[in-house]
PAZAPA-4460 file (N, C-alpha, C; in steps of 0.05 Angstrom, whole numbers, plus 32768, in hexadecimal, padded with zeros to 4 digits):
% residues 116
    n_x    n_y    n_z   ca_x   ca_y   ca_z    c_x    c_y    c_z   seq   type   mol
   89D8   8022   87F1   89DF   8044   87ED   89D2   8057   87E1     1      M     A
   89BD   8065   87EE   89B4   807A   87EE   89B1   8086   87D9     2      S     A
   89A3   808C   87B3   89A5   809F   87A7   89AC   80B6   87B7     3      D     A
   89C4   80CD   87BA   89B9   80E3   87BF   89B4   80FD   87A8     4      T     A
   89AC   80FD   8793   89A6   810D   877C   8994   810D   8787     5      T     A
   8984   8131   878B   896A   8133   8794   8968   8151   8779     6      T     A
   894E   8142   876F   8943   815E   8765   893D   8174   8777     7      N     A
   894B   8193   8778   894F   81A5   8783   892D   81AD   877C     8      P     A
   8926   81B8   8792   890F   81D1   8790   8910   81E7   8788     9      S     A
   88F0   81ED   877A   88FD   8204   876A   88FD   821F   8782    10      P     A
   890B   822F   8776   890D   823E   8781   88F4   8256   8791    11      A     A
   88F2   825B   87A7   88DA   825D   87B9   88DF   8282   87A4    12      H     A
   88BA   828C   879F   88AB   8290   878E   88BB   8298   8764    13      G     A
   88C1   8282   8768   88CB   828C   874D   88AF   827F   873A    14      S     A
   88A9   8285   8727   8894   826D   8710   8898   8255   8711    15      R     A
   88AC   823D   8715   88AA   822B   8712   88A3   821F   8738    16      E     A
   88AA   8231   873F   889A   8221   8767   8882   8232   8766    17      H     A
   8877   8249   8759   8856   8253   8750   8857   8230   8748    18      A     A
   8855   8229   8734   884C   8210   872C   884A   81F4   8730    19      D     A
   8862   81F4   8741   8861   81E2   8755   8846   81D8   8773    20      M     A
   8848   81F0   8778   8837   81F9   8796   881A   8205   8781    21      V     A
   8806   820F   876D   87F0   8208   8766   87F2   81E9   8753    22      A     A
   8800   81DE   8745   87FE   81C4   8734   87D9   81C2   873F    23      A     A
   87C6   81B4   872D   87AE   81B3   8720   879F   81BE   8740    24      G     A
   87AB   81D6   8742   8797   81E2   874E   8780   81E8   872C    25      R     A
   8768   8201   8736   8769   8215   872E   876E   8225   8716    26      H     A
   8764   8223   8705   8778   8248   86F9   8770   8262   8709    27      P     A
   8764   8266   8715   8763   827B   8723   877B   8281   8738    28      G     A
   8782   825F   873D   8798   825C   875D   87B1   8268   8749    29      I     A
   87A9   8250   8734   87CA   8253   8722   87D3   8263   871F    30      R     A
   87C7   827B   870C   87CE   8292   8705   87CB   82A9   8714    31      D     A
   87BF   829F   872F   87C5   82B3   8747   87DD   82B3   874A    32      G     A
   87EA   829F   8754   87FC   8297   876A   881C   82AB   8743    33      L     A
   880E   8296   8733   8827   82A3   8725   882E   82CA   871C    34      Q     A
   8818   82D7   8723   881A   82EB   872B   8829   82F9   8739    35      W     A
   882A   82E1   8752   8838   82F5   8768   8854   82EB   8773    36      L     A
   8867   82D1   875D   887B   82D1   875E   8888   82EB   8755    37      T     A
   88A9   82E3   876B   88BC   8306   876F   88D6   82FA   8762    38      Y     A
   88D2   82E1   8756   88F5   82DD   8752   8902   82F3   8742    39      R     A
   88EC   82FB   872D   88F0   8309   8718   88F8   8325   871B    40      H     A
   88EE   8333   873A   88F6   8350   8730   8915   834B   8744    41      L     A
   8918   836F   8745   892B   8370   8749   8933   8370   8768    42      P     A
   894D   8369   8779   894B   8357   878C   8941   8370   87AA    43      P     A
   8943   838A   87A6   8937   83A2   87AB   8914   83A1   87AF    44      T     A
   8915   8396   87A2   88EA   8398   87A3   88E7   837A   87B3    45      L     A
   88F9   8365   87A6   88F1   8347   87AA   88E6   8351   87C6    46      Q     A
   88F2   8362   87D4   88EF   8365   87FA   88CF   8364   87FE    47      E     A
   88C0   8370   87F8   88AD   8379   87F1   8897   836F   87E4    48      F     A
   8899   835D   87D4   8889   8346   87C5   888B   832E   87D4    49      S     A
   88A6   8321   87E4   889F   8317   87E5   8885   8304   87FF    50      E     A
   888E   8315   880D   8867   8314   8826   8850   8309   8819    51      P     A
   8858   830D   87FD   8834   830E   87F1   8830   82EB   87EF    52      F     A
   8847   82E4   87E2   884F   82D8   87CC   8849   82BD   87DC    53      Y     A
   885A   82B9   87FD   8863   829F   8819   8844   82B0   8814    54      T     A
   882B   82C0   881C   8820   82B6   882B   87FD   82A7   881A    55      A     A
   880F   82AB   8804   87F3   82A2   87EB   87F3   8282   87EB    56      A     A
   881A   8276   87ED   881C   825A   87ED   8812   8254   8801    57      V     A
   8812   8261   881B   8808   824D   8838   87EF   825C   882C    58      I     A
   87E3   825F   8820   87B9   825A   8822   87BA   8255   881C    59      T     A
   87C6   824A   87FF   87C5   823D   87E4   87C5   821E   87F8    60      I     A
   87E0   8214   87FF   87E5   8205   8814   87D7   81F1   882E    61      R     A
   87C5   8209   8831   87AD   8202   884C   879A   81FA   883D    62      T     A
   8790   8210   8825   876E   8202   881F   876A   81FF   880A    63      I     A
   876C   81DC   880F   8767   81C5   87FC   8751   81CE   87DE    64      A     A
   8737   81D9   87ED   872C   81DA   87DB   872C   81FE   87C9    65      T     A
   8728   81F3   87A8   8725   820C   879F   8708   821A   879D    66      D     A
   8707   823A   87A4   86EC   8245   879A   86F6   825D   879C    67      G     A
   86DB   826D   8796   86DD   828F   8791   86DF   82A2   87A5    68      P     A
   86E4   8299   87BF   86F2   82A2   87D6   8717   829D   87DA    69      E     A
   8716   8282   87D1   873A   8285   87D2   8749   8295   87B3    70      L     A
   8736   8292   87A3   8742   829F   878C   873C   82C0   8792    71      I     A
   872E   82C3   87A5   8728   82E6   87AB   8740   82EF   87C8    72      T     A
   8746   82DF   87D0   8755   82E6   87E3   877D   82DF   87D6    73      A     A
   8783   82CE   87CD   8798   82D3   87B2   8793   82E8   87A2    74      I     A
   8787   82F5   8790   877E   8309   878C   8779   831C   879D    75      N     A
   8770   831D   87AF   8783   8337   87C0   8795   8332   87CE    76      G     A
   87A4   831E   87C7   87BE   8323   87C8   87D2   8328   87BA    77      L     A
   87C2   832B   87A3   87CE   8343   8787   87D0   8356   878A    78      I     A
   87BA   835D   8792   87BA   837E   8797   87C5   8386   87A5    79      A     A
   87CD   837D   87C2   87DC   8384   87D2   87FF   837D   87D2    80      A     A
   87F6   836B   87C2   881D   8378   87BA   8826   838C   87AB    81      K     A
   881B   8387   8793   8816   839F   8788   881D   83B6   8794    82      D     A
   880E   83C0   879F   880F   83DA   87AE   8821   83DC   87C4    83      S     A
   8831   83C9   87D4   883F   83C3   87DD   8860   83C9   87CE    84      A     A
   885C   83BA   87B3   8881   83C2   87A7   887B   83D7   8796    85      V     A
   8863   83E6   8796   8869   8400   8787   886A   8417   87A9    86      R     A
   885D   840C   87C5   886E   8420   87D1   8882   8419   87DD    87      A     A
   889A   8401   87D6   88A5   83F7   87DB   88B9   840E   87C0    88      G     A
   88B4   8412   87AA   88C4   8422   8797   88C7   8432   87A4    89      I     A
   88AD   8440   87A6   88B1   8461   87B8   88C3   845E   87CB    90      R     A
   88C1   8453   87E0   88CC   844F   87ED   88ED   844E   87E8    91      H     A
   88F9   843D   87D9   890F   8437   87CC   8921   8450   87BA    92      T     A
   8905   845D   87B1   8915   8473   879D   8904   8493   879B    93      T     A
   88F6   8482   87B2   88EE   84A8   87BA   88DA   84B1   87B1    94      G     A
   88D6   84A8   878B   88BB   84AC   8776   88B5   8491   8776    95      R     A
   889E   849F   876D   8887   848D   875D   8893   8484   8741    96      A     A
   8885   846C   8737   8897   846B   8721   88A4   8455   8720    97      G     A
   88A7   844A   8709   88B0   842A   86F6   88D2   8436   870A    98      S     A
   88E0   841D   870B   88F6   8417   8712   890A   841A   8702    99      V     A
   8924   8419   86FD   8935   841A   86E2   8937   83F8   86E1   100      P     A
   8944   83F2   86CA   8945   83CF   86C8   8953   83C7   86D6   101      R     A
   8958   83AC   86D8   896D   83A0   86E7   8980   839E   86D2   102      P     A
   898F   83A5   86E0   89A6   8395   86CC   89AB   837D   86AF   103      Q     A
   89A1   8367   86C5   89A0   834F   86BA   897E   834B   86BB   104      A     A
   897B   834E   869A   895E   8346   868E   8953   8329   8693   105      I     A
   893A   832A   86AA   892E   8310   86B2   891F   830E   8698   106      V     A
   8912   82FB   8690   88F9   82FB   867B   88EB   82E4   8690   107      H     A
   88D9   82F1   8686   88BB   82EF   869D   88B1   82DF   868B   108      P     A
   8898   82C8   8690   8897   82B0   867A   8886   82C2   8667   109      P     A
   887B   82B9   8650   8867   82CD   8632   8848   82BA   8644   110      S     A
   883A   82D4   8639   881E   82BF   864A   8823   82A3   8629   111      L     A
   8834   82A1   8620   882E   8287   8613   8833   8270   8620   112      S     A
   8846   8275   8630   885C   8265   8644   884A   825C   865B   113      E     A
   883F   826F   8669   8829   8272   867B   8819   825E   8681   114      A     A
   8818   824F   8660   87F4   824A   8663   8807   822B   8657   115      D     A
   881A   8224   865F   882A   8208   865C   8822   8207   8674   116      Q     A
***
């Protein structure tokens, strides 16, 4: 009889998923993908951020050669994601600026944890 226990894959858009996708890649790729994670965002903002994370994952998985062009592409996705999230905030709240903190506070990794 086969063993039916499996290790579930990390949730798409989580820090752990980004670690898995970018394992062994250039630090610019690993760090860039971390900036694109979205699971820590409130659900109303996740929808604006998720497409950029998905595009980065597809790009990283498709292009196996780490180079300045790939890092530039990931950095471009980060800039576009930041603008899309800000546009999403304005769209959902009717104003520019920060959004109220979610009821459940999610603790993003500290800088020391990100280096591990």
